[in-house]
C-alpha positions in Angstrom: -25.9 -19.4 -78.2 -22.1 -18.2 -79.3 -22.4 -15.6 -76.7 -22.5 -18.8 -73.9 -19.1 -20.1 -74.8 -17.4 -16.6 -74.0 -15.1 -17.2 -71.0 -16.6 -14.6 -68.7 -20.1 -13.8 -68.5 -22.2 -11.6 -65.9 -25.3 -12.7 -64.8 -24.5 -16.0 -66.4 -25.1 -18.3 -63.6 -27.8 -20.3 -65.9 -24.5 -21.3 -68.3 -22.3 -22.0 -65.7 -22.2 -26.1 -65.5 -22.0 -27.5 -61.6 -20.7 -31.2 -61.1 -22.5 -33.5 -58.8 -19.8 -36.1 -59.1 -17.5 -36.6 -56.5 -14.1 -37.8 -56.7 -15.3 -41.1 -54.9 -11.6 -42.6 -55.3 -10.4 -40.0 -52.6 -13.3 -39.3 -50.6 -15.0 -42.8 -49.6 -13.8 -44.8 -46.8 -15.8 -47.8 -46.3 -14.6 -51.4 -46.2 -13.8 -52.1 -50.0 -13.4 -49.0 -51.5 -10.0 -47.5 -52.8 -9.8 -44.5 -50.1 -11.1 -47.3 -47.4 -8.8 -49.9 -48.1 -5.6 -47.3 -48.1 -6.7 -45.6 -45.0 -6.7 -49.3 -43.3 -3.2 -49.7 -43.8 -2.6 -46.7 -40.9 -3.0 -46.6 -37.2 -5.7 -43.8 -36.6 -6.7 -42.2 -33.4 -10.5 -42.9 -32.9 -11.6 -41.7 -29.6 -10.4 -40.1 -25.8 -9.4 -42.4 -23.4 -11.4 -40.2 -21.2 -14.6 -41.1 -23.3 -14.3 -44.8 -22.3 -16.6 -45.4 -19.3 -18.6 -48.2 -17.1 -20.9 -49.1 -20.2 -19.9 -50.0 -24.2 -20.0 -47.0 -26.7 -21.2 -47.7 -30.2 -19.3 -45.7 -32.6 -18.5 -45.5 -36.4 -15.2 -45.0 -37.8 -14.2 -45.7 -41.5 -17.7 -45.9 -41.9 -18.1 -49.3 -39.7 -20.1 -50.0 -37.0 -17.8 -50.8 -33.9 -18.4 -51.2 -30.1 -15.3 -49.6 -27.9 -15.6 -50.5 -24.2 -12.4 -51.5 -21.7 -13.3 -54.9 -20.1 -12.4 -55.2 -16.6 -8.4 -56.5 -16.9 -8.3 -52.9 -18.3 -7.8 -53.9 -22.1 -9.5 -51.7 -24.8 -11.7 -53.6 -26.9 -12.7 -52.7 -30.9 -15.5 -55.1 -31.8 -17.7 -55.2 -34.7 -21.4 -53.9 -33.5 -23.2 -56.6 -34.1 -23.3 -60.1 -32.2 -22.0 -62.8 -34.6 -25.2 -64.9 -33.6 -28.0 -62.8 -34.1 -26.9 -59.3 -35.0 -27.9 -57.9 -31.6 -25.8 -54.2 -30.7 -23.0 -55.4 -28.2 -23.8 -51.5 -26.9 -26.1 -53.1 -24.9 -23.5 -56.0 -24.2 -22.2 -56.8 -20.4 -18.3 -56.0 -20.0 -16.7 -59.0 -18.0 -13.6 -59.5 -16.5 -12.2 -60.2 -20.3 -14.0 -58.8 -22.9 -17.8 -58.7 -23.4 -21.0 -60.6 -23.2 -23.9 -60.1 -25.6 -27.5 -59.4 -23.7 -29.8 -61.3 -25.9 -28.2 -65.1 -25.8 -25.1 -64.5 -23.7 -22.2 -65.2 -26.1 -18.9 -64.0 -24.6 -16.1 -61.9 -26.7 -12.8 -61.3 -25.9 -11.0 -58.4 -27.1 -9.1 -60.0 -30.0 -12.6 -61.4 -31.1 -11.8 -64.9 -29.5 -15.5 -66.4 -28.5 -14.9 -67.5 -25.0 -18.4 -69.2 -24.4 -21.8 -69.8 -26.1 -23.8 -70.7 -23.2 -27.2 -71.7 -24.8 -25.2 -74.1 -27.1 -24.6 -77.9 -26.2 -21.3 -78.8 -24.9 -20.1 -80.4 -28.0 -20.6 -77.2 -30.1 -17.8 -76.2 -31.7 -19.1 -72.8 -32.9 -16.4 -71.1 -30.7 -13.9 -72.9 -31.8 -14.5 -72.3 -35.7 -15.9 -68.7 -35.5 -13.7 -65.4 -34.4 -15.7 -62.4 -34.3 -14.6 -59.0 -35.7 -12.1 -57.2 -33.7 -9.4 -54.4 -34.3 -5.8 -54.2 -32.3 -5.9 -50.8 -30.1 -3.3 -49.1 -28.3 -3.3 -46.2 -25.6 -0.8 -43.2 -26.0 -1.2 -40.0 -23.9 -5.0 -40.0 -23.5 -5.8 -41.0 -27.1 -7.0 -44.5 -28.2 -5.7 -45.7 -31.4 -6.7 -48.5 -33.9 -5.5 -50.5 -36.9 -8.4 -51.5 -39.2 -6.6 -53.0 -41.9 -4.9 -56.8 -42.9 -3.2 -58.2 -39.6 -0.6 -59.7 -42.0 0.3 -56.0 -43.1 0.0 -53.9 -39.4 2.8 -51.0 -39.5 4.5 -50.2 -36.3 2.7 -47.7 -34.4 3.7 -44.3 -35.2 6.5 -42.8 -32.6 6.9 -39.7 -33.9 10.0 -37.8 -33.0 7.8 -34.5 -32.0 6.3 -36.4 -29.0 9.5 -37.2 -27.2 11.3 -33.9 -27.9 12.2 -31.6 -26.0 12.7 -33.4 -22.8 9.2 -33.2 -20.6 7.0 -32.0 -23.7 3.3 -32.3 -22.4 0.9 -34.0 -24.8 -3.2 -33.2 -24.3 -5.3 -34.4 -26.1 -8.7 -33.4 -27.7 -11.4 -34.3 -30.3 -13.7 -32.3 -32.1 -16.3 -33.0 -34.6 -16.4 -31.8 -38.4 -19.7 -32.6 -40.1 -18.0 -33.0 -43.8 -15.6 -35.1 -45.6 -12.4 -36.3 -43.9 -10.3 -34.6 -47.2 -11.5 -31.3 -47.5 -10.7 -30.8 -43.5 -7.2 -32.8 -43.9 -6.1 -30.9 -47.1 -6.9 -27.4 -45.1 -3.7 -27.9 -43.7 -2.1 -28.2 -47.2 -3.4 -24.6 -47.7 -1.1 -22.0 -45.8 -2.5 -18.9 -47.9 -6.0 -19.4 -46.2 -4.1 -18.1 -42.5 -3.6 -14.8 -44.5 -7.4 -14.2 -45.3 -9.7 -16.6 -42.9 -7.5 -15.8 -40.0 -6.0 -12.1 -39.9 -7.9 -10.0 -42.8 -11.1 -11.1 -42.2 -14.3 -9.3 -39.8 -11.8 -10.0 -36.7 -8.5 -11.0 -36.0 -8.5 -14.4 -35.2 -4.5 -14.7 -34.5 -1.7 -12.2 -34.3 -1.8 -9.3 -37.2 1.6 -10.8 -38.4 -0.6 -13.2 -39.9 -2.0 -10.6 -42.3 1.2 -10.3 -44.1 1.1 -12.3 -47.5 3.3 -15.1 -47.6 5.4 -16.7 -50.0 4.3 -20.5 -50.2 6.2 -23.4 -51.1 5.8 -27.3 -51.1 8.3 -29.9 -50.4 7.8 -33.8 -50.4 9.1 -35.6 -47.4 9.6 -39.2 -46.4 6.2 -39.2 -44.9 4.1 -36.4 -46.6 4.9 -33.0 -47.6 5.8 -29.7 -45.9 3.7 -26.7 -46.3 5.8 -23.6 -46.1 4.4 -20.0 -45.5 7.6 -17.3 -45.4 6.5 -14.0 -44.3 8.6 -10.3 -44.1 8.0 -8.4 -40.8 10.1 -5.4 -40.5 13.6 -6.6 -40.8 12.6 -10.4 -39.7 11.4 -13.7 -41.8 9.2 -15.9 -40.2 8.8 -19.2 -41.5 5.8 -21.3 -40.6 6.3 -24.2 -42.0 3.5 -27.4 -41.4 4.0 -31.2 -41.4 1.3 -33.0 -43.7 1.6 -36.4 -43.1 -0.2 -39.4 -44.8 -2.6 -40.3 -45.3 -4.6 -37.6 -42.7 -2.5 -36.6 -40.0 -0.9 -32.7 -39.9 1.2 -30.8 -37.3 1.1 -27.0 -37.0 2.8 -24.3 -35.3 1.3 -21.1 -33.8 3.7 -18.3 -33.7 2.2 -15.6 -32.0 5.1 -13.1 -32.6 7.4 -12.7 -35.5 9.6 -10.0 -34.5 11.3 -12.0 -31.7 13.7 -14.7 -32.7 12.6 -18.1 -32.7 13.7 -21.9 -33.8 11.6 -24.8 -33.0 11.9 -28.1 -35.3 8.8 -29.4 -33.4 5.1 -28.4 -33.4 2.4 -26.8 -31.5 -0.5 -29.2 -32.0 -0.5 -32.7 -33.9 -3.8 -33.8 -35.4 -5.6 -36.7 -37.3 -8.6 -36.1 -39.5 -10.4 -39.5 -38.9 -13.4 -40.1 -41.1 -16.7 -41.7 -39.4 -17.8 -41.9 -42.8 -18.3 -40.3 -46.3 -19.7 -37.0 -45.1 -18.2 -36.5 -41.5 -15.0 -37.0 -39.5 -13.5 -36.2 -36.2 -10.4 -34.1 -35.4 -8.1 -35.6 -32.8 -4.9 -34.3 -32.2 -2.6 -33.6 -29.2 -1.5 -30.1 -28.0 2.1 -29.9 -27.2 3.1 -27.6 -24.1 6.6 -27.0 -23.5 8.6 -23.7 -23.7 10.4 -23.9 -27.0 7.2 -24.0 -29.0 5.1 -21.8 -26.9 7.9 -19.4 -24.5 5.3 -17.3 -23.4 3.2 -20.1 -22.1 0.0 -18.7 -24.0 -1.9 -22.4 -24.1 -4.9 -23.3 -22.0 -4.9 -26.8 -21.0 -8.3 -26.1 -19.4 -10.0 -25.5 -22.9 -8.6 -28.8 -25.0 -10.8 -32.3 -24.5 -13.8 -33.4 -25.7 -15.5 -30.9 -28.2 -13.0 -28.0 -27.5 -9.6 -27.0 -28.1 -7.7 -23.9 -27.1 -7.7 -21.7 -30.3 -10.5 -20.3 -32.5 -12.6 -21.5 -35.4 -12.3 -25.2 -34.9 -16.1 -25.9 -33.7 -19.4 -25.0 -34.6 -20.3 -21.2 -33.0 -23.0 -20.7 -30.7 -25.2 -19.4 -33.5 -25.4 -19.2 -37.3 -24.9 -15.6 -37.1 -21.8 -15.3 -35.4 -20.4 -18.0 -37.9 -21.4 -15.5 -40.6 -19.8 -12.7 -38.8 -16.4 -14.2 -38.0 -16.0 -17.6 -39.9 -13.1 -19.7 -39.0 -11.5 -23.1 -40.1 -15.3 -24.8 -39.2 -17.2 -22.9 -41.4 -14.9 -22.8 -44.2 -14.3 -26.3 -44.4 -18.2 -27.3 -43.6 -19.6 -24.7 -45.9 -17.9 -26.5 -49.2 -20.8 -29.1 -48.4 -20.7 -32.8 -46.7 -18.1 -33.6 -50.0 -16.8 -31.0 -51.9 -16.8 -31.4 -55.6 -13.6 -30.9 -57.0 -15.0 -30.5 -60.5 -16.5 -27.3 -59.5 -13.3 -25.7 -58.0 -11.1 -23.4 -60.0 -7.7 -24.2 -58.9 -4.9 -21.7 -58.7 -1.0 -21.2 -58.2 -1.7 -21.1 -54.4 -3.6 -24.2 -54.4 -0.5 -26.4 -55.5 0.0 -28.0 -51.6 -3.6 -29.1 -52.0 -2.9 -30.6 -55.5 0.0 -32.1 -54.2 -1.9 -33.7 -51.0 -4.3 -35.0 -53.3 -2.0 -36.3 -55.5 0.0 -38.5 -52.9 -3.1 -39.7 -51.4 -4.3 -40.7 -54.7 -1.0 -42.4 -55.4 -1.2 -44.4 -51.9 -5.0 -45.4 -52.9 -3.7 -47.4 -56.0 -0.3 -48.5 -54.6 -2.4 -50.7 -52.2 -5.2 -51.4 -55.0 -2.1 -53.0 -57.0 -0.6 -54.8 -54.3 2.5 -52.9 -53.9 3.9 -52.1 -50.7 3.9 -48.5 -49.2 7.2 -46.5 -48.4 5.2 -44.7 -45.3 4.1 -46.3 -43.0 7.2 -48.3 -41.6 7.2 -51.9 -40.8 10.3 -51.9 -39.0 10.3 -48.6 -37.0 12.8 -49.4 -34.2 13.2 -45.6 -33.6 11.2 -42.3 -33.9 10.1 -41.4 -36.8 11.1 -37.7 -37.9 8.6 -35.1 -38.8 9.6 -31.7 -40.1 7.1 -28.9 -38.6 9.2 -25.8 -38.0 8.5 -22.4 -36.7 11.3 -19.8 -37.3 11.8 -16.3 -36.8 15.4 -14.8 -37.8 16.5 -11.5 -38.2 17.2 -11.4 -41.9 16.7 -7.3 -43.1 16.2 -6.6 -46.7 18.7 -7.2 -49.1 19.9 -4.0 -50.7 19.3 -4.1 -54.8 17.3 -7.3 -54.6 13.6 -7.8 -54.8 12.5 -8.7 -51.4 9.7 -11.0 -52.6 12.5 -13.1 -54.1 14.8 -13.2 -50.8 11.8 -14.4 -48.8 10.7 -16.6 -51.4 14.6 -18.2 -51.7 14.6 -18.0 -47.9 11.8 -20.3 -47.2 12.7 -22.6 -49.5 16.3 -23.0 -48.8 15.2 -23.9 -44.7 13.0 -26.1 -45.7 15.4 -27.7 -47.8 17.8 -28.3 -44.7 15.0 -29.1 -42.6 14.2 -32.1 -44.8 17.9 -33.0 -44.9 18.5 -33.0 -41.1 15.7 -35.5 -41.0 18.0 -38.7 -40.3 19.2 -37.4 -36.8 18.4 -38.1 -33.4 15.8 -35.3 -31.9 17.9 -33.5 -29.9 20.7 -33.8 -31.8 18.4 -32.8 -34.8 17.0 -29.7 -33.4 20.9 -28.4 -32.6 22.0 -29.3 -35.9 19.3 -27.9 -38.2 19.6 -24.2 -35.7 23.1 -24.2 -36.6 22.8 -24.6 -40.5 20.0 -22.0 -40.6 22.8 -19.9 -39.2 25.2 -20.6 -41.3 23.0 -20.0 -44.4 21.7 -16.7 -43.3 25.4 -15.7 -42.7 26.3 -17.2 -46.1 23.9 -16.2 -48.4 21.2 -13.7 -46.7 23.3 -11.1 -44.9 
């Protein structure tokens, strides 16, 4: 028996315990669950506006059955799927000038849940005056439909990020793809910058540029809206920082530099993305691709490859065959292969997983704050100005410093730049971009030359 207690045992599968217990505080999303109640304090994208056609659409979001439609006046409705009368699905309802009418007995609901008519009831009936059908507010934004599914008296302002309006003329193109796994394991991939080296560059096929193969120095920094996940790489005489926004509870922003040998400063993202739970074991990745010359000066993006079920970079959707996914796995395979819900007790986390640990900790803190009835610092409820975000793509000529361990130079550069970017958060978007760029130039001249 003593042999089974050794730290490492070859062919010791029998003796290696495996848990089946989920971290349900983080992974369950339905009404009344701790995680579900927290997620319901935020606006979430739930569909592309292009998906809303002439007929109502049954959808599931946060483990609730809902019906989505656009009425004759142009208003988007998001209602509980089952009619309040006899539970028939409103997916089979008839869209009206205002709201939707149940096919079974004609009950008529407005987009806010008001019962406009109960035609089978006598004229004196007061049912429609006493009852309101379940409904949620929606907002359309750049081809996406957002919904707020929490308590009406706690509804935050719609999150207008600075990245949406800067630079002037920024074009946002929406997309939506399916992840058949827990929302959490899909979301926390954004807090795991080390994987870009191994999954995307050192695997069987090069998925992005060869510069991704350089092993980065990584660090993680809390921001007012979540955390900044920073990967800093050396490429010849250049230092390249890819700092990704991880925004509570389920959003993230990323850059995608392809050239790490041309100077670049872009305090803005190439992609904004939300991981929106369908239920406990599936989620949508819904996002906006950004098109502007600051983030993509070579104009490498492909608008035609973005939309329902597709986005214009590799590894995000199911491959044509299982064999192809095995030969060239991407993010999709890495996330889905963890199982419908990743079991955290079976993980062996290391120093490169500090971002994942921080991400889970921040979400858990929010969940417990809501459970205690405490206010959340984010999202805001008085957001009269665009919310500052922190995604950064930086390539600067910073040769190795003589007599100093270059790994330490790379690490310190990434940390110092991240601190400056976070410090600049209170400035208006255009002024902030130029101010932060100047601050970084001064930092390089002062400490890295």
